[in-house]
C-alpha positions in Angstrom: -26.3 -57.9 -24.3 -27.7 -56.7 -27.7 -30.0 -54.0 -25.9 -26.9 -52.7 -24.0 -25.0 -52.1 -27.2 -28.1 -50.4 -28.7 -28.3 -48.2 -25.5 -24.7 -47.3 -25.7 -24.9 -46.3 -29.3 -27.9 -44.1 -28.6 -26.0 -42.3 -25.8 -23.0 -41.7 -28.2 -25.4 -40.3 -30.8 -27.1 -38.2 -28.3 -23.8 -36.7 -27.0 -22.7 -36.2 -30.6 -25.8 -34.3 -31.5 -25.4 -32.1 -28.4 -22.0 -30.9 -29.6 -23.3 -30.5 -33.1 -26.2 -28.4 -32.1 -24.3 -26.4 -29.2 -25.0 -22.7 -29.6 -22.5 -20.9 -31.8 -20.8 -17.7 -30.7 -22.9 -15.8 -33.3 -26.1 -17.2 -31.8 -25.1 -16.4 -28.2 -24.0 -12.9 -29.3 -27.4 -12.4 -30.8 -29.0 -13.4 -27.5 -26.9 -10.9 -25.7 -27.7 -8.1 -28.2 -31.5 -8.9 -27.7 -31.3 -8.9 -24.0 -29.4 -5.4 -24.1 -32.0 -4.0 -26.4 -34.8 -5.2 -24.1 -33.1 -3.7 -21.0 -32.7 -7.1 -19.4 -29.4 -6.8 -17.6 -29.4 -10.1 -16.0 -30.2 -11.8 -19.3 -27.5 -9.9 -20.9 -25.0 -11.0 -18.3 -26.0 -14.6 -18.5 -25.8 -14.5 -22.3 -22.5 -12.8 -22.4 -21.0 -15.3 -19.9 -22.1 -18.2 -22.1 -20.7 -16.2 -25.1 -17.3 -16.0 -23.4 -17.2 -19.6 -22.7 -18.0 -20.2 -26.4 -15.4 -17.8 -27.5 -12.8 -19.4 -25.2 -13.6 -22.9 -26.7 -13.4 -21.4 -30.2 -10.1 -19.7 -29.5 -8.7 -23.1 -28.4 -9.7 -24.6 -31.7 -8.4 -21.7 -33.7 -5.1 -22.0 -32.0 -4.8 -25.7 -32.8 -5.5 -24.7 -36.5 -2.6 -22.2 -36.3 -0.4 -24.9 -34.9 -1.3 -27.3 -37.7 -0.7 -24.5 -40.3 2.8 -24.1 -39.0 3.5 -27.8 -38.9 2.2 -28.2 -42.5 3.5 -24.9 -43.7 -0.1 -24.2 -44.9 -0.5 -20.6 -45.5 -4.0 -20.6 -46.5 -5.0 -22.5 -43.3 -3.0 -19.9 -41.3 -4.7 -17.0 -42.9 -8.1 -18.5 -42.4 -7.3 -19.2 -38.7 -6.0 -15.6 -38.1 -9.2 -14.2 -39.7 -11.4 -16.4 -37.3 -9.2 -15.2 -34.4 -9.9 -11.6 -35.3 -13.6 -12.2 -35.8 -13.9 -13.1 -32.1 -12.8 -9.7 -31.0 -16.2 -8.4 -32.4 -18.0 -10.2 -29.6 -16.5 -7.7 -27.0 -19.1 -5.3 -25.4 -19.4 -2.1 -27.5 -19.6 1.4 -26.5 -23.4 1.6 -27.4 -24.0 -1.7 -25.6 -22.2 -0.4 -22.5 -24.4 2.8 -22.5 -27.6 0.8 -22.9 -26.7 -1.5 -20.0 -25.7 1.3 -17.8 -28.9 3.1 -18.6 -30.9 0.1 -17.5 -28.7 -0.3 -14.3 -29.1 3.3 -13.1 -32.9 3.2 -13.7 -33.3 0.0 -12.0 -34.6 -0.5 -8.5 -33.2 -4.0 -8.2 -31.1 -5.0 -5.3 -28.7 -6.5 -7.9 -27.9 -3.1 -9.5 -24.7 -2.7 -7.7 -23.5 -6.3 -8.7 -24.5 -5.5 -12.3 -22.6 -2.2 -12.3 -19.5 -4.0 -10.9 -19.8 -6.7 -13.6 -20.1 -4.2 -16.3 -16.9 -2.4 -14.9 -15.0 -5.7 -15.2 -16.2 -6.7 -18.6 -16.4 -3.5 -20.7 -13.5 -1.3 -21.5 -15.9 1.6 -22.1 -17.2 1.7 -18.6 -14.9 3.4 -16.1 -16.8 5.9 -14.0 -14.8 8.7 -12.6 -15.0 10.6 -9.2 -13.4 14.0 -9.4 -12.4 16.3 -6.6 -12.4 20.0 -7.4 -10.8 22.8 -5.3 -10.9 26.4 -6.4 -9.8 29.1 -4.0 -8.9 32.6 -5.1 -8.5 36.0 -3.4 -6.6 39.2 -4.2 -3.4 37.7 -2.6 -3.9 33.9 -2.9 -5.1 31.4 -5.5 -5.1 27.6 -5.4 -6.8 25.2 -7.9 -6.7 21.5 -7.5 -8.4 18.7 -9.5 -7.9 14.9 -9.1 -9.9 12.0 -10.4 -10.1 8.4 -9.4 -11.7 5.5 -11.2 -12.5 2.3 -9.4 -15.3 -0.4 -9.5 -18.8 1.1 -8.7 -19.6 0.3 -5.0 -15.9 0.4 -4.0 -15.3 2.4 -0.7 -13.8 5.9 -1.2 -12.3 7.9 1.6 -12.8 11.6 0.8 -9.8 13.9 1.1 -9.2 15.9 4.3 -7.7 19.4 4.7 -4.3 17.9 5.2 -4.6 16.1 1.8 -5.3 19.4 0.1 -2.6 21.6 1.5 -4.8 24.7 1.1 -3.8 27.8 3.2 -6.5 28.0 5.8 -5.9 31.6 6.6 -6.7 32.5 2.9 -9.4 29.9 2.2 -10.9 29.1 5.6 -11.4 25.6 6.9 -12.5 22.7 4.7 -16.1 21.9 6.0 -16.6 19.0 3.5 -17.5 18.1 -0.1 -20.6 18.9 -2.1 -22.2 17.9 -5.3 -22.6 21.7 -5.7 -19.9 24.2 -4.9 -21.7 25.8 -2.0 -23.3 23.1 0.1 -21.8 20.3 2.0 -23.0 16.8 0.9 -20.2 14.8 2.7 -17.9 15.5 5.6 -14.2 15.7 4.9 -12.5 12.2 5.4 -16.0 10.5 5.2 -16.1 7.0 3.5 -18.6 6.8 0.6 -19.2 4.2 -2.1 -18.0 4.8 -5.7 -21.1 6.1 -7.8 -22.3 4.4 -11.1 -21.7 7.5 -13.2 -19.1 10.3 -13.4 -19.4 12.7 -10.6 -17.6 15.8 -9.3 -17.4 16.8 -5.7 -16.5 20.5 -4.8 -14.5 21.4 -1.7 -16.5 23.6 0.5 -14.7 26.1 2.9 -16.1 28.2 5.6 -14.7 31.1 7.6 -13.8 29.3 10.9 -11.1 28.3 13.3 -10.6 24.7 14.3 -8.6 23.0 17.0 -8.1 19.3 16.6 -6.7 17.3 19.5 -5.5 13.8 18.4 -4.7 12.7 21.9 -8.3 12.2 22.9 -9.3 15.7 23.5 -12.4 17.2 22.0 -12.2 18.9 18.6 -13.3 22.5 18.8 -14.6 24.7 15.9 -15.4 28.4 16.0 -17.6 29.2 13.0 -18.6 32.4 11.3 -15.3 34.3 12.4 -13.9 37.4 10.9 -10.4 38.8 10.8 -9.5 40.4 14.1 -11.9 38.4 16.2 -10.4 37.1 19.4 -11.2 33.5 20.6 -10.4 31.4 23.5 -7.9 28.6 22.8 -9.2 25.2 24.2 -7.4 23.4 26.8 -5.4 20.3 25.5 -6.2 16.8 26.6 -4.6 15.5 29.8 -2.9 12.3 28.5 -0.4 10.3 30.8 2.9 10.2 29.2 2.3 12.8 26.5 3.7 16.3 26.7 1.8 19.1 25.1 3.9 21.3 22.8 1.4 23.8 21.6 -0.9 24.2 18.4 0.2 24.2 14.8 -1.6 25.1 11.4 0.5 23.3 8.9 -1.2 25.1 5.9 -0.3 28.6 7.1 2.7 27.9 9.5 1.0 29.5 12.4 2.1 28.2 15.8 0.6 28.7 19.2 2.8 28.0 22.2 1.5 26.0 25.1 1.0 29.0 27.4 -1.1 31.1 25.0 -4.8 31.3 25.8 -6.2 33.5 23.1 -5.9 33.6 19.3 -6.6 36.6 17.1 -8.1 35.5 13.8 -6.1 36.1 10.6 -7.8 36.2 7.3 -10.5 33.5 6.8 -9.4 31.4 9.7 -7.1 28.5 10.7 -6.9 24.8 11.3 -4.8 24.0 14.3 -3.7 20.5 15.4 -2.4 19.8 18.9 1.3 18.9 19.1 2.4 16.3 21.5 5.6 14.4 22.0 5.4 10.9 23.5 8.1 8.3 23.6 7.7 4.8 25.0 9.3 1.3 25.0 6.4 -0.7 23.9 7.8 -4.2 24.0 10.8 -6.3 25.2 11.8 -9.7 23.8 14.3 -12.1 25.4 15.7 -14.0 22.5 14.6 -17.6 22.6 13.4 -17.4 26.2 9.9 -16.5 27.5 9.7 -13.3 29.5 8.1 -15.1 32.3 10.6 -18.0 32.3 14.1 -16.5 31.9 17.1 -18.6 32.9 19.9 -17.6 35.3 23.6 -17.8 34.7 23.5 -17.2 31.0 23.5 -14.2 28.7 20.0 -13.2 27.7 19.8 -10.9 24.7 17.2 -8.1 25.1 15.5 -6.2 22.3 13.3 -3.3 23.0 10.8 -1.7 20.6 10.8 2.1 21.0 7.9 4.1 19.7 7.2 7.8 19.1 3.5 7.7 19.4 3.1 11.6 19.5 2.5 14.0 16.7 5.8 15.6 16.7 9.3 14.4 15.9 11.6 14.1 18.9 15.2 15.4 18.4 18.2 14.1 20.5 17.1 11.1 22.5 19.5 9.4 24.9 18.4 6.0 25.8 19.4 4.0 28.9 18.4 0.5 30.2 18.7 -0.2 33.8 17.4 -2.4 36.7 17.4 -2.1 40.4 17.5 -5.8 41.0 20.7 -6.9 42.8 20.5 -10.2 40.8 20.7 -8.4 37.4 23.7 -7.2 35.5 23.3 -5.4 32.2 25.8 -4.6 29.4 25.4 -2.4 26.4 22.9 -0.4 28.1 23.1 3.0 26.3 22.1 4.2 22.9 21.4 7.5 21.1 18.8 8.5 18.5 19.2 11.7 16.6 15.6 11.8 15.6 12.5 9.9 16.5 10.0 10.4 13.8 6.4 10.7 14.8 4.5 7.4 14.3 7.5 5.3 13.8 9.0 2.5 15.7 12.6 1.8 16.4 14.5 -1.2 17.9 17.0 -1.1 20.6 19.2 -4.3 20.2 22.3 -5.9 21.7 21.4 -5.2 25.4 22.7 -8.1 27.4 21.2 -9.2 30.7 22.8 -11.7 33.0 21.0 -12.9 36.1 23.0 -14.4 39.0 23.0 -18.2 39.3 21.9 -17.9 43.0 18.7 -15.9 42.0 15.7 -17.9 43.3 13.1 -19.2 40.8 10.1 -17.0 40.4 12.1 -13.8 41.1 10.8 -10.7 39.2 13.6 -8.8 37.5 12.5 -5.1 36.8 13.8 -3.4 33.8 13.6 0.4 33.1 14.1 2.2 29.9 14.8 5.8 30.2 14.6 8.2 27.2 16.0 11.7 27.8 15.4 14.3 25.2 17.7 17.3 24.5 14.8 19.7 25.5 14.9 18.3 29.0 11.9 16.0 28.8 12.2 12.4 30.0 10.1 9.4 29.2 10.3 6.1 31.2 8.9 2.6 30.5 9.2 -0.4 32.8 9.1 -4.2 32.2 9.1 -7.3 34.5 11.0 -10.5 33.8 10.4 -13.6 35.9 13.0 -16.3 36.5 12.6 -20.0 36.2 
């Protein structure tokens, strides 16, 4: 029993000693500074994280002192505590320490360099690398300058701007070929995804005299390079896509439009960047309220909701929508609707269509539904669905 008391006393003393001799914030900061000076990035990170834990503990103690000062109306205790609190700010990473760490990181061949840079980005207010995009186009009749910068953590994925993002007149500037670390040579393709560099960098837009045709409906993109004003080139054939109607080619930067029946294009200025125009409307889904589409009841009103989509590249104007069925067992109500505009890439909902299936309809009967969308220009799109009775 006596020996157990002695052992307990020794443990208490050892724990007390560990707290007494725990490294102070000042000692840990000196360890951090020494690691920085020696170019030991990992050692600096470890020391700094220990320092932050110590600072957080000291801040808790200081906040308790401030509370005591309020309770006791002790001004001297309050002033001392506030001075201690301000002193903790001195342990933040400085500009010179940031520069030293970054120098060690960019010159390191360690696999951890990316992690180190990301850590420095999160912990130093002096480290925020910038990636800038520079566009400078000028001629006798056209001038366009553009500069934008972003700052994100090193190693983050960055998608480079495309010609559509820049809104540069292709007839005056040519076609955006890509981005370069020098103004006259492509390093990255437009729209390519790269990782954020460790240091400030500027990418320059590189344009070439060319004409491009981009077919987003699955056709091949075609580029005619080294063209000159007045050259005549053959317009490529659009993709054959079921349900999509080809409406021609359009260069949004210059406003040039080529109708579907044109086969040749005469180059203007430095070139053009055409995109294929398609209209394509479809009903992509039907829901039947609380019922399953493959187990709908008979003799009740079934609410139908259709999801309509303009999956083409052009807005569609003036759309009359009709829902029908050629089943003798089906009766539909509220079957018509009208949309003034269907925006490209957007979905719409057709609600409140009511279906009633005759009570004498045999179980397992397939009830076909047809959604017809008639456009004011004369084009028609149809979509079909099947429901099955219980």
